[in-house]
BAFI-3210 file (N, C-alpha, C; in Angstrom, 3 decimals, decimal comma, padded with zeros to 6 digits):
// residues 316
n [1|2|3|4|5|6|7|8|9|10|11|12|13|14|15|16|17|18|19|20|21|22|23|24|25|26|27|28|29|30|31|32|33|34|35|36|37|38|39|40|41|42|43|44|45|46|47|48|49|50|51|52|53|54|55|56|57|58|59|60|61|62|63|64|65|66|67|68|69|70|71|72|73|74|75|76|77|78|79|80|81|82|83|84|85|86|87|88|89|90|91|92|93|94|95|96|97|98|99|100|101|102|103|104|105|106|107|108|109|110|111|112|113|114|115|116|117|118|119|120|121|122|123|124|125|126|127|128|129|130|131|132|133|134|135|136|137|138|139|140|141|142|143|144|145|146|147|148|149|150|151|152|153|154|155|156|157|158|159|160|161|162|163|164|165|166|167|168|169|170|171|172|173|174|175|176|177|178|179|180|181|182|183|184|185|186|187|188|189|190|191|192|193|194|195|196|197|198|199|200|201|202|203|204|205|206|207|208|209|210|211|212|213|214|215|216|217|218|219|220|221|222|223|224|225|226|227|228|229|230|231|232|233|234|235|236|237|238|239|240|241|242|243|244|245|246|247|248|249|250|251|252|253|254|255|256|257|258|259|260|261|262|263|264|265|266|267|268|269|270|271|272|273|274|275|276|277|278|279|280|281|282|283|284|285|286|287|288|289|290|291|292|293|294|295|296|297|298|299|300|301|302|303|304|305|306|307|308|309|310|311|312|313|314|315|316]
n.u [113,485|115,022|114,532|116,497|116,941|119,566|120,535|122,412|124,752|128,075|129,752|132,380|133,045|133,324|131,893|129,404|128,738|128,484|126,283|124,350|124,301|123,129|120,566|119,821|119,104|120,367|120,247|120,961|121,547|121,700|124,530|127,401|128,655|126,676|124,647|125,879|125,818|123,039|122,348|123,698|122,354|119,776|120,106|120,550|118,086|116,267|117,181|116,581|113,786|113,204|112,185|109,724|108,309|109,822|108,588|105,887|105,421|104,253|101,584|101,018|102,261|102,243|102,191|103,826|105,746|106,872|108,017|109,900|111,568|112,649|114,021|116,222|117,359|117,989|120,053|122,063|122,676|123,423|125,764|127,487|130,649|130,929|129,024|130,132|132,361|131,149|130,082|132,444|133,347|131,297|131,468|134,013|133,610|131,880|133,492|134,455|136,850|138,667|140,256|139,311|136,618|134,003|131,890|128,743|127,421|125,482|121,932|119,290|116,111|112,557|109,376|106,252|103,184|099,927|099,556|100,422|102,700|104,032|105,541|108,239|110,615|110,035|109,524|107,465|108,413|107,649|107,347|110,502|113,696|117,025|118,783|117,388|117,856|120,368|122,280|125,077|125,449|126,870|126,289|125,658|123,081|122,641|120,668|119,097|117,201|116,365|114,751|112,724|111,089|108,112|105,968|104,069|105,306|107,585|110,019|109,391|110,148|110,018|110,278|109,560|110,062|112,745|113,886|112,128|111,411|110,275|108,152|109,120|109,880|112,559|114,207|113,873|115,328|118,132|121,068|122,762|121,259|119,274|120,769|121,243|118,714|116,771|117,373|118,086|117,075|114,492|113,045|111,804|109,542|107,704|104,925|102,205|102,164|104,406|106,216|108,567|110,668|110,663|111,797|109,589|107,446|105,660|103,616|101,039|101,817|102,186|102,231|102,212|103,255|105,067|108,025|108,859|111,355|112,161|114,243|116,076|116,783|120,048|120,447|120,721|120,035|120,922|120,962|120,789|121,214|119,600|117,334|113,799|112,006|110,092|108,512|106,581|103,147|102,572|100,858|101,088|100,816|102,947|105,879|108,350|111,817|114,820|118,015|119,943|122,648|125,093|127,315|130,162|132,374|135,709|136,980|134,809|133,503|135,423|135,464|132,946|131,199|128,355|124,875|122,394|121,236|118,071|116,084|116,690|117,120|118,286|120,402|123,723|125,711|126,161|128,683|130,659|129,995|130,882|133,020|136,221|136,581|138,853|140,247|138,586|138,864|138,005|136,532|138,811|139,465|139,807|138,223|135,696|135,301|134,504|131,818|130,814|128,653|128,391|126,685|127,694|127,968|125,525|124,493|125,003|127,787|128,362|126,622|126,606|125,947|124,197|125,493|128,171|128,639|128,618|130,863|132,767|132,899|133,638|132,765|130,863]
n.v [128,012|124,942|121,631|118,916|115,462|113,583|110,340|107,828|109,136|109,606|111,762|114,002|114,911|117,675|118,690|117,602|118,854|121,523|121,338|120,579|122,917|124,462|123,681|121,148|117,593|114,523|111,015|107,761|104,303|101,105|100,791|099,163|100,431|102,081|100,271|098,949|100,861|101,159|098,556|098,426|100,419|099,320|097,010|098,120|099,370|097,198|095,748|097,535|097,569|095,056|092,447|093,228|094,240|096,983|098,671|098,398|098,601|100,785|100,252|098,769|099,787|102,067|105,557|107,176|105,390|104,614|107,012|107,386|105,203|105,854|108,139|107,193|105,393|106,912|108,906|107,054|105,851|108,122|109,068|106,941|105,443|103,731|104,675|107,057|105,940|104,505|106,636|107,861|105,905|105,925|108,560|108,585|106,542|107,789|109,478|111,821|114,157|113,138|114,749|117,297|117,238|117,603|116,300|116,119|114,520|111,532|111,622|109,713|109,225|109,063|108,418|108,196|106,415|107,633|109,810|109,024|109,712|112,756|114,805|116,390|113,954|112,508|114,262|115,518|116,803|119,991|121,912|123,214|124,882|123,817|125,848|127,754|127,045|127,781|126,519|126,448|127,894|126,141|123,613|120,166|117,806|114,438|111,602|108,613|105,562|103,262|101,054|099,690|102,165|103,974|105,891|107,013|107,394|108,839|111,425|114,750|116,999|120,449|121,960|124,377|126,411|126,833|129,070|130,955|133,217|132,795|133,981|133,732|132,459|132,460|134,479|134,551|132,540|131,285|129,502|128,905|129,512|127,637|125,255|125,504|125,609|123,933|121,259|117,802|115,564|116,436|116,730|114,344|114,349|115,859|115,172|115,644|118,212|120,553|123,021|124,256|126,788|126,396|127,263|128,232|128,497|131,528|132,169|130,958|127,916|126,433|123,208|121,430|121,279|118,436|116,566|113,251|111,148|107,812|105,595|102,494|100,475|101,001|102,742|106,271|109,759|112,966|116,430|120,027|122,155|124,317|123,527|123,360|121,209|118,471|116,291|113,685|113,364|110,569|107,886|105,252|103,081|101,967|102,661|104,904|104,657|106,431|107,838|110,762|112,894|115,568|117,373|119,502|121,173|122,107|124,078|125,368|126,328|128,121|130,057|131,009|129,877|128,453|127,439|129,878|132,323|133,069|133,719|133,291|134,234|133,629|133,312|132,714|129,710|126,427|125,553|124,662|122,099|120,228|117,506|116,522|114,232|112,601|112,575|113,350|115,889|119,354|122,048|124,536|127,358|129,846|129,669|129,138|131,563|133,230|132,917|133,733|135,916|137,661|136,718|134,860|134,670|134,159|131,667|128,150|127,228|124,776|121,791|119,528|116,284|114,902|112,560|112,991|115,403|114,638|113,070|114,947|117,634|120,176|120,616|122,485]
n.w [065,505|064,575|065,722|066,605|067,134|067,966|067,315|068,721|067,955|066,745|067,040|068,130|071,581|071,831|069,626|070,171|072,631|071,753|070,033|071,868|073,412|071,518|071,608|070,758|071,051|072,406|072,155|073,266|072,547|074,264|076,362|077,719|079,957|080,976|081,536|083,646|085,722|086,011|086,843|089,276|090,728|090,665|092,194|094,736|095,132|095,110|097,265|099,311|099,220|100,020|098,994|097,939|094,812|093,511|091,672|091,976|094,637|095,813|095,868|098,079|100,311|103,067|102,586|104,156|105,154|102,764|101,828|103,848|103,428|100,893|101,654|102,933|101,111|098,741|099,450|100,166|097,730|096,200|097,438|097,462|096,974|094,752|092,984|091,991|090,726|088,648|087,175|086,298|084,532|082,587|081,572|080,407|078,552|076,792|075,398|076,595|077,852|080,551|082,139|081,885|082,197|084,446|086,989|088,807|091,785|091,231|090,971|092,278|091,061|091,576|090,288|091,185|090,479|089,527|091,313|093,864|095,499|095,204|096,110|098,013|098,772|096,522|094,442|091,860|088,927|087,801|084,690|083,879|083,759|084,355|084,679|086,061|088,588|089,492|087,916|085,674|082,344|080,802|081,633|081,167|081,066|082,016|081,614|082,650|082,548|085,211|085,373|082,733|080,782|079,749|077,577|079,277|081,719|081,489|080,727|079,689|077,048|076,176|073,535|072,260|073,979|074,027|072,802|073,609|076,057|079,457|081,945|085,299|088,639|089,362|090,317|093,009|094,030|095,673|095,603|097,773|100,044|099,642|100,036|102,757|104,024|102,805|102,242|103,022|105,727|106,366|104,055|103,360|104,906|103,640|102,540|101,870|100,786|099,205|100,256|099,555|098,070|095,072|091,921|089,331|086,424|086,081|084,495|082,288|080,582|077,380|076,926|074,882|071,495|072,760|073,546|074,034|074,919|074,616|075,913|076,189|079,164|080,112|078,127|077,282|077,766|076,683|077,449|077,354|080,238|079,961|078,666|078,570|080,566|081,984|084,437|083,201|083,939|085,818|084,740|084,381|086,062|087,365|089,326|088,223|088,097|087,933|086,940|087,165|086,238|086,114|083,956|083,395|081,167|081,553|079,941|078,723|080,984|081,946|079,995|080,015|078,220|076,620|076,663|075,652|078,015|078,599|080,394|083,087|086,487|088,895|091,866|093,266|092,798|091,434|090,965|092,703|093,261|091,434|090,399|089,268|086,624|086,411|088,908|090,988|092,049|092,807|090,831|089,742|091,868|090,651|088,424|089,487|090,770|088,736|088,631|091,004|092,824|094,896|096,860|098,520|101,299|102,342|102,977|102,684|100,897|099,831|099,899|102,566|103,451|106,330|107,659|106,908|108,141|110,811|110,922|110,333|112,024|111,308|108,798|106,409]
ca.u [114,609|114,748|114,927|117,018|117,321|120,654|120,463|123,689|125,718|129,466|130,533|133,250|132,405|133,294|130,774|128,159|128,409|128,005|124,924|123,482|124,157|122,257|119,202|119,541|119,044|121,076|119,767|121,857|121,115|122,359|125,992|127,773|128,972|125,409|123,993|126,524|125,278|121,635|122,304|124,135|121,244|118,656|120,406|120,322|116,644|115,587|117,558|115,843|112,369|113,163|111,283|108,634|108,670|109,865|107,731|104,487|105,366|103,367|100,222|100,833|102,957|101,767|103,009|104,850|106,821|107,498|108,874|111,025|112,474|113,376|114,902|117,458|117,913|118,543|121,388|123,031|123,110|124,060|127,088|128,262|131,842|130,724|128,261|131,099|133,184|130,357|130,023|133,737|133,385|130,372|131,988|135,108|133,022|131,246|134,481|134,770|138,199|138,543|141,007|138,608|135,186|133,643|130,513|128,226|126,984|124,258|120,684|118,286|114,771|111,415|108,125|105,211|102,019|098,581|099,624|100,658|103,608|104,574|106,186|109,391|111,629|109,608|108,918|107,124|108,935|106,913|108,235|111,552|115,066|117,967|119,439|116,640|118,327|121,776|123,185|125,726|125,006|127,629|125,947|124,993|122,356|122,638|119,482|118,977|116,230|116,859|113,857|112,161|110,118|107,185|105,586|103,242|106,067|108,889|110,294|108,964|110,830|109,111|111,275|109,152|110,561|114,195|114,214|111,038|111,501|109,102|108,162|109,341|110,238|113,956|114,863|113,724|116,099|119,579|121,525|123,367|120,137|118,660|121,600|121,139|117,364|115,784|117,883|118,287|116,071|113,148|112,354|110,979|108,310|106,807|104,121|100,951|102,458|105,833|106,261|109,895|110,628|111,195|111,472|108,644|106,856|104,585|102,649|100,597|102,666|101,591|103,169|102,194|103,832|106,151|108,836|109,195|112,346|112,099|115,438|116,049|117,719|121,376|120,498|121,023|119,584|121,708|120,327|121,318|120,532|118,662|116,136|112,587|111,593|109,214|108,100|105,269|102,254|102,701|099,599|101,455|100,535|104,182|106,811|109,530|113,082|115,806|119,220|120,496|123,817|125,405|128,734|130,630|133,725|136,479|137,215|133,553|133,258|136,391|135,163|131,514|130,544|127,264|123,573|121,981|120,353|117,020|115,100|117,073|117,525|118,643|121,714|124,515|126,139|126,443|129,995|131,476|129,530|131,433|134,253|136,907|136,433|140,104|140,748|137,554|139,158|137,011|136,857|139,732|138,822|139,802|137,079|134,490|135,144|133,818|130,384|130,404|127,830|128,253|125,741|128,381|127,876|124,122|124,031|126,056|128,301|128,374|125,806|127,253|124,898|124,325|126,543|129,475|128,774|128,934|132,244|133,618|132,130|134,051|132,151|129,796]
ca.v [127,111|123,540|120,723|117,651|114,440|112,770|108,988|107,097|109,952|109,342|112,983|114,247|115,585|119,118|118,956|117,258|119,918|122,705|121,068|120,651|124,342|125,026|123,228|119,821|116,507|113,297|109,811|106,652|102,937|100,430|100,754|098,401|101,289|102,579|099,094|098,658|101,795|100,819|097,329|098,769|101,133|098,398|096,128|098,887|099,583|095,952|095,417|098,434|097,194|093,780|091,431|093,833|094,807|098,430|099,392|098,305|098,647|101,873|099,741|098,057|100,471|103,371|106,567|107,640|104,388|104,673|108,203|107,142|104,276|106,611|109,120|106,479|104,789|107,846|109,386|105,955|105,719|109,352|109,279|105,696|105,545|103,011|105,527|107,936|105,136|104,225|107,866|108,028|104,968|106,397|109,785|108,216|105,748|108,695|110,288|113,082|114,263|113,011|115,805|118,566|117,037|117,553|115,825|116,143|113,192|111,113|111,607|108,697|109,828|108,151|109,063|107,218|106,452|108,021|110,810|108,384|110,593|113,666|115,922|116,053|113,013|111,981|115,426|115,432|118,086|120,849|122,403|124,081|124,779|123,714|127,141|128,512|126,524|128,162|125,754|127,293|127,715|125,060|122,320|119,142|116,838|113,045|110,980|107,206|104,796|102,098|100,020|100,118|103,251|104,118|107,286|107,491|107,671|109,324|112,848|115,494|118,243|121,449|122,682|125,720|127,398|126,981|130,457|131,814|133,449|132,513|134,634|132,689|132,925|132,127|135,587|134,310|131,339|131,374|128,130|128,763|129,458|126,328|124,267|125,688|125,510|123,106|119,944|116,945|114,581|117,013|116,644|113,134|114,602|116,643|114,135|116,169|119,375|120,872|124,484|124,779|127,802|125,836|128,152|127,700|129,505|132,326|132,409|129,676|127,356|125,487|122,092|120,704|119,935|118,031|115,456|112,241|110,219|106,539|104,793|101,270|100,411|100,972|103,875|107,543|110,983|114,145|117,691|121,212|122,624|125,374|122,945|123,255|119,811|118,195|114,907|113,351|112,823|109,122|107,139|103,934|102,023|101,546|103,731|105,039|104,966|106,908|108,485|111,845|113,602|116,721|117,609|120,735|121,098|123,187|125,166|126,113|127,049|129,210|131,105|131,307|129,414|127,518|127,786|131,252|132,541|133,970|134,119|132,894|135,358|133,101|133,717|131,591|128,819|125,032|125,207|123,973|120,713|119,343|116,781|116,159|112,809|111,852|112,426|113,827|117,216|120,346|123,045|125,530|128,529|130,984|129,496|129,326|132,992|133,878|132,717|134,319|137,107|138,442|136,130|133,697|134,621|134,056|130,301|127,148|127,168|123,381|120,975|118,356|115,483|114,773|111,641|113,607|116,446|114,003|112,621|116,117|118,759|121,446|120,740|123,474]
ca.w [065,579|064,271|066,784|066,106|068,092|067,420|067,864|068,658|067,214|067,112|066,943|069,271|072,704|071,552|068,718|070,880|073,591|071,049|069,557|073,043|073,715|070,488|071,855|070,220|072,027|072,044|072,823|072,962|072,833|075,380|076,462|078,918|081,106|081,520|082,122|084,931|086,713|086,237|087,636|090,629|091,356|090,826|093,328|095,955|095,254|095,450|098,638|100,206|099,236|100,755|098,461|097,187|093,518|093,725|090,735|092,408|096,105|096,236|095,989|099,352|101,395|103,502|101,929|105,100|105,162|101,445|101,801|104,758|102,738|099,868|102,292|103,279|099,899|097,768|099,846|100,118|096,334|095,740|098,010|097,453|096,105|093,494|092,077|091,318|089,821|087,442|086,378|085,638|083,395|081,552|080,973|079,511|077,473|075,841|074,703|077,274|078,389|082,004|082,815|081,760|082,431|085,860|087,186|090,167|092,207|090,533|091,742|091,987|091,047|091,517|089,908|091,473|089,587|089,970|092,394|095,166|096,216|094,184|096,807|098,828|098,314|095,216|093,800|090,436|088,440|086,883|083,630|084,413|083,258|085,467|084,846|087,071|089,870|089,648|087,060|084,663|080,957|080,178|082,223|080,361|081,890|081,568|082,221|082,254|083,334|085,940|084,839|081,453|080,869|078,634|077,372|080,377|082,946|081,034|080,891|078,509|076,671|075,615|072,726|071,818|074,942|073,968|072,455|074,068|077,505|080,269|083,255|086,291|089,981|089,669|091,020|094,439|094,375|095,890|095,831|099,096|100,981|099,417|100,724|104,208|104,576|102,114|101,901|104,178|106,134|106,479|102,763|103,345|105,639|102,794|101,887|101,322|099,954|099,153|100,289|099,245|097,001|093,824|090,798|088,346|085,547|086,687|083,436|081,735|079,535|076,441|077,001|073,603|071,356|073,644|073,032|075,035|074,392|075,326|075,670|076,994|080,279|079,501|077,219|077,929|077,107|077,028|077,079|078,009|081,446|079,578|078,064|079,379|080,647|083,111|084,635|082,661|084,968|085,704|084,739|083,852|087,017|088,022|089,662|087,370|088,750|086,965|087,463|086,362|086,738|085,265|083,693|082,757|080,608|082,161|078,995|078,560|082,231|082,074|079,007|080,152|076,997|076,872|076,093|075,977|079,158|078,124|081,409|084,431|087,325|090,211|092,369|093,729|091,726|091,795|090,421|093,705|093,393|090,412|090,668|088,018|086,321|086,566|090,279|091,912|092,595|092,458|089,816|090,302|092,454|089,737|087,524|090,306|091,083|087,616|088,817|092,267|092,590|096,107|097,818|099,087|102,761|102,725|103,232|102,610|099,533|099,406|100,792|103,140|104,092|107,778|108,119|106,735|109,168|112,074|110,845|110,251|112,569|110,694|107,465|106,355]
c.u [114,170|115,274|115,348|117,312|118,374|120,646|121,781|124,720|127,134|130,343|131,387|132,479|132,323|132,106|129,454|127,780|127,869|126,588|123,927|123,251|123,249|120,822|118,846|119,607|119,788|120,497|120,613|121,218|121,972|123,877|126,357|128,037|127,702|124,624|124,559|126,001|123,830|121,505|122,696|123,000|120,073|118,877|120,171|118,829|115,954|115,965|116,759|114,372|112,142|112,099|110,074|109,146|108,670|108,910|106,268|104,327|104,439|101,934|099,949|101,476|102,252|102,730|104,103|106,033|107,590|108,468|110,089|112,049|113,312|114,365|116,212|118,153|118,631|119,894|122,454|123,569|123,924|125,516|127,949|129,473|131,678|129,931|129,196|131,947|132,434|130,252|131,333|133,831|132,499|130,948|133,136|134,591|132,407|132,214|134,795|136,200|138,132|139,302|140,259|137,101|134,935|132,183|130,071|127,710|125,670|123,056|119,820|116,920|113,709|110,167|107,015|103,998|100,778|098,588|099,812|101,560|104,309|105,290|107,457|110,373|111,288|108,937|108,677|107,437|108,013|107,859|109,243|112,821|115,966|118,710|118,663|117,133|119,840|122,754|123,815|125,234|125,714|127,289|125,214|124,352|122,372|121,523|119,354|117,952|116,902|116,040|113,298|111,102|109,185|106,736|104,832|103,995|107,478|109,096|109,903|109,851|109,821|109,935|110,851|109,728|112,080|114,582|113,127|111,138|110,169|109,221|108,232|109,820|111,695|114,682|114,786|114,602|117,578|120,084|122,079|122,297|119,428|119,439|121,395|119,771|116,497|116,305|118,028|117,075|114,650|112,356|111,418|109,649|107,293|105,965|102,877|101,159|103,944|105,985|107,620|109,828|111,307|110,832|110,540|108,113|105,746|103,596|102,210|101,535|101,841|102,556|103,158|102,491|104,948|106,830|109,188|110,140|112,341|113,341|115,391|116,930|119,117|121,546|120,609|120,487|120,444|120,972|120,952|120,521|119,508|117,395|114,972|112,145|110,769|109,030|106,723|104,384|102,142|101,333|099,821|101,077|101,757|105,060|107,978|110,736|114,104|116,982|119,535|121,730|124,173|126,909|128,954|132,037|134,494|136,681|135,968|133,244|134,161|136,110|133,703|130,751|129,437|125,993|123,211|121,089|119,288|116,060|115,473|117,588|117,900|120,021|122,412|124,916|126,403|127,859|130,891|131,086|130,276|132,790|134,906|136,868|137,700|140,482|139,804|137,929|138,111|137,464|137,780|138,999|138,767|138,675|135,778|134,228|134,443|132,304|129,887|129,680|127,601|127,300|126,376|128,228|126,455|123,621|125,198|126,498|128,204|127,561|126,593|126,185|125,222|125,399|127,931|129,704|129,193|130,371|133,203|132,844|132,486|133,394|131,023|129,310]
c.v [125,698|122,682|119,391|116,738|113,563|111,417|108,261|107,836|109,658|110,581|113,144|114,951|117,086|119,482|118,683|118,366|121,148|122,502|121,079|122,095|125,042|124,516|121,875|118,780|115,289|112,136|108,635|105,325|102,354|100,441|100,002|099,269|101,812|101,436|098,815|099,583|101,455|099,562|097,594|099,460|100,194|097,464|096,843|099,093|098,315|095,462|096,269|098,036|095,775|092,804|091,963|094,293|096,331|099,214|099,385|098,372|099,743|101,398|099,103|098,762|101,764|104,437|107,096|106,681|104,421|105,856|108,024|106,217|105,024|107,583|108,489|105,944|105,800|108,427|108,286|105,773|106,936|109,429|108,012|105,848|104,837|103,840|106,455|107,140|104,822|105,472|108,107|107,135|105,446|107,602|109,473|107,421|106,638|109,726|111,629|113,032|114,192|114,081|117,137|118,456|116,836|117,125|116,077|114,748|112,821|111,117|110,433|109,360|108,738|108,950|108,041|107,441|106,981|108,872|110,201|109,250|111,466|114,859|115,437|115,126|112,413|113,085|115,198|116,778|118,761|121,306|123,419|123,946|124,610|125,024|128,060|128,151|126,695|127,286|126,682|126,969|126,559|123,693|121,429|118,139|115,465|112,325|109,543|106,495|103,621|100,860|100,561|101,205|103,207|105,566|107,862|107,681|108,185|110,790|113,537|116,716|119,153|122,414|124,070|126,795|127,506|128,438|131,439|132,006|133,186|133,303|133,560|133,291|132,658|133,244|135,409|133,160|131,665|129,994|127,929|128,715|128,110|125,241|124,319|125,304|124,397|121,758|119,125|116,107|115,139|116,898|115,445|113,330|115,384|115,691|114,706|117,403|119,680|122,386|125,074|125,752|127,331|126,756|127,480|128,846|130,238|132,790|131,057|129,224|126,439|124,321|121,215|121,677|119,693|116,799|114,530|111,229|108,957|105,730|103,560|101,406|100,185|102,042|105,169|108,691|112,132|115,391|118,831|121,562|123,705|124,831|122,955|121,787|119,605|116,694|114,711|112,867|111,308|108,453|105,700|102,785|101,508|102,764|103,730|105,413|105,358|107,531|109,669|112,412|114,679|116,835|119,021|120,490|122,320|124,355|126,019|126,925|128,272|130,359|131,543|130,946|128,428|127,953|129,222|131,289|133,547|134,406|133,727|134,082|134,904|133,608|132,533|130,724|127,424|124,622|124,476|122,505|119,737|118,761|116,375|114,646|112,025|111,596|112,964|115,140|118,210|121,258|124,090|126,788|129,705|130,886|129,703|130,808|133,754|133,837|133,262|135,642|137,932|137,882|134,979|133,574|134,372|132,675|129,346|126,997|125,759|122,577|119,764|117,544|115,220|113,787|112,245|114,712|115,821|113,510|113,804|117,338|120,097|121,654|121,755|123,601]
c.w [065,246|065,420|066,190|067,272|067,419|068,108|067,626|067,818|067,698|066,956|068,198|070,391|072,471|070,672|069,418|071,859|072,871|070,532|070,715|073,462|072,706|070,603|071,287|071,334|071,500|072,839|072,340|073,339|073,960|075,254|077,747|080,145|081,770|082,158|083,506|086,029|087,042|087,094|089,088|091,386|091,613|092,019|094,648|096,200|095,738|096,838|099,629|100,319|099,740|100,257|097,728|095,830|093,664|092,838|091,155|093,923|096,600|096,443|097,349|100,532|101,777|102,978|102,855|105,139|103,849|101,374|102,699|104,121|101,695|100,492|102,746|102,026|099,009|098,200|099,815|098,712|095,898|096,185|098,071|096,527|094,766|092,496|091,304|090,329|088,524|086,561|085,647|084,408|082,253|080,825|080,006|078,317|076,391|075,258|075,329|077,824|079,916|082,783|082,799|081,991|083,918|085,990|088,618|090,515|091,528|091,461|091,308|092,103|091,033|091,179|090,099|090,574|090,300|091,244|093,782|096,041|095,175|094,804|097,494|098,158|096,952|094,401|092,310|089,799|087,448|085,768|084,185|083,583|084,478|085,691|085,782|088,480|090,022|088,890|086,023|083,261|080,265|080,760|081,222|081,305|081,223|082,316|081,725|083,121|084,043|085,580|083,524|081,679|079,666|078,571|078,562|081,689|082,622|081,424|079,589|078,301|075,983|074,760|072,268|072,724|074,960|073,705|072,897|075,582|078,193|081,572|084,338|087,604|090,344|090,410|092,535|094,929|094,523|096,300|097,238|100,188|100,869|100,161|102,236|104,755|104,004|101,636|103,176|104,522|106,153|105,180|102,720|104,055|104,821|101,950|101,218|100,451|100,071|099,099|099,928|098,058|095,720|092,662|089,796|087,495|086,296|085,628|082,886|080,615|078,641|076,314|075,760|072,476|072,359|073,075|074,180|074,401|075,248|074,961|076,568|078,230|079,701|078,458|078,007|077,093|077,602|076,573|077,868|079,253|081,138|078,917|079,045|079,371|081,903|083,270|084,002|083,810|084,808|085,833|084,297|084,780|087,751|088,296|088,686|088,231|087,681|087,697|086,570|087,052|085,735|085,077|083,170|082,250|081,080|081,209|078,800|079,812|082,338|081,117|079,047|078,879|077,359|076,184|076,460|077,205|078,748|079,222|082,837|085,228|088,741|090,629|093,009|092,551|092,270|091,412|091,415|093,874|092,488|090,808|089,350|087,830|086,654|088,018|091,357|092,613|092,113|091,334|090,449|090,758|091,488|088,716|088,296|090,554|089,968|087,787|090,158|092,025|093,849|097,134|098,600|100,604|103,250|103,039|103,245|101,164|098,965|100,407|101,260|103,856|105,557|108,224|108,006|107,754|110,497|112,098|110,864|110,731|111,953|109,336|107,506|104,924]
res [m|s|n|t|v|f|h|d|s|n|v|s|d|d|i|r|r|q|r|l|y|d|g|q|l|f|v|y|s|t|r|p|s|v|i|a|l|a|k|f|a|r|a|m|i|e|d|a|f|a|g|l|d|p|r|t|a|q|n|t|m|e|v|e|r|y|a|d|l|l|s|k|l|k|p|q|f|i|h|h|p|e|s|k|r|h|l|q|s|i|i|e|d|f|g|c|d|p|e|k|t|y|f|d|v|p|r|m|r|s|s|t|s|d|n|y|l|t|t|g|i|a|f|a|w|h|p|h|r|d|t|w|y|s|a|p|a|c|q|i|n|w|w|l|p|i|y|e|i|e|s|d|n|a|m|a|f|h|p|r|y|w|s|q|p|v|r|n|s|s|s|e|y|n|y|y|v|w|n|k|l|h|r|g|e|s|v|a|k|l|i|k|n|d|p|r|p|l|p|r|a|t|e|p|l|e|l|d|p|q|l|r|l|i|c|p|v|g|g|l|i|l|f|s|a|a|q|m|h|s|s|v|p|n|t|s|g|v|t|r|f|s|i|d|f|r|t|v|h|l|d|d|a|a|t|r|h|g|a|p|n|i|d|s|a|c|s|g|t|v|m|r|d|y|l|r|c|s|d|l|s|g|i|p|e|e|v|i|s|l|y|d|d|g|t|e|s|g|g|e|l|l|y|v|p|k|p|a|r|e|e|n|p|q|a|s]
***
């Protein structure tokens, strides 16, 4: 297969999604809607670090304190109403239909330098596909830096594995069990190792050739959930902060259209996580039911963070 990186492409969302499902990549230059999200996130980060440069704070902070800080900062950003509003603006800015495009909450990621903290709340991602983690074939990933990035602290794609299956442990992963057992405040305590059952390759991978896309703050990278990608081992001397979120198009979800599944064997589905861009409603049940596999009673269908549980004891 040939790999193409489309730069500042102005094709329609329908064409872009199909090219992403075919294994191509899209990268965009600075856009005001993306800058606004990055600035919002940066303000929250710098407030949390209280005068320290967040990119170099790892040099002076004890790792336990650092992990505790992130364990408070990241959920605040993820669940802030302004975060959703910024995503709505970005999705519309990129030509997506707000009535048919659904997104999940944005994740703030951090990749510290020189193995300072690579587990738990700052997990350094090994090569993986999001489809190993119960993502649907129609999921599109959106990724953007909060501070400037470079090749030594970016994300890597491994395009040779787009059409080459990899032996992996995804058959042991169920999204509902994950929601019940492996999310929440306890993740911040995983400082020295991370025993969570994260799907990964069970055979050696050849990570070169690899592709590292470097976009400016305010830029954006789009790729399919089926793309093999990983965190570059950070040797830059500074922590990388980034944001990612995911979208699905209702028509593609309803017809089970998307990238080919060549090696994913996980169970459960993240389809209940998505919110419609126009009004934040969920995906219709009749569409979600297409992805149910009989494991719905084995855990929590939808993760609800602790503050929301305290406000609503009936939440599950």
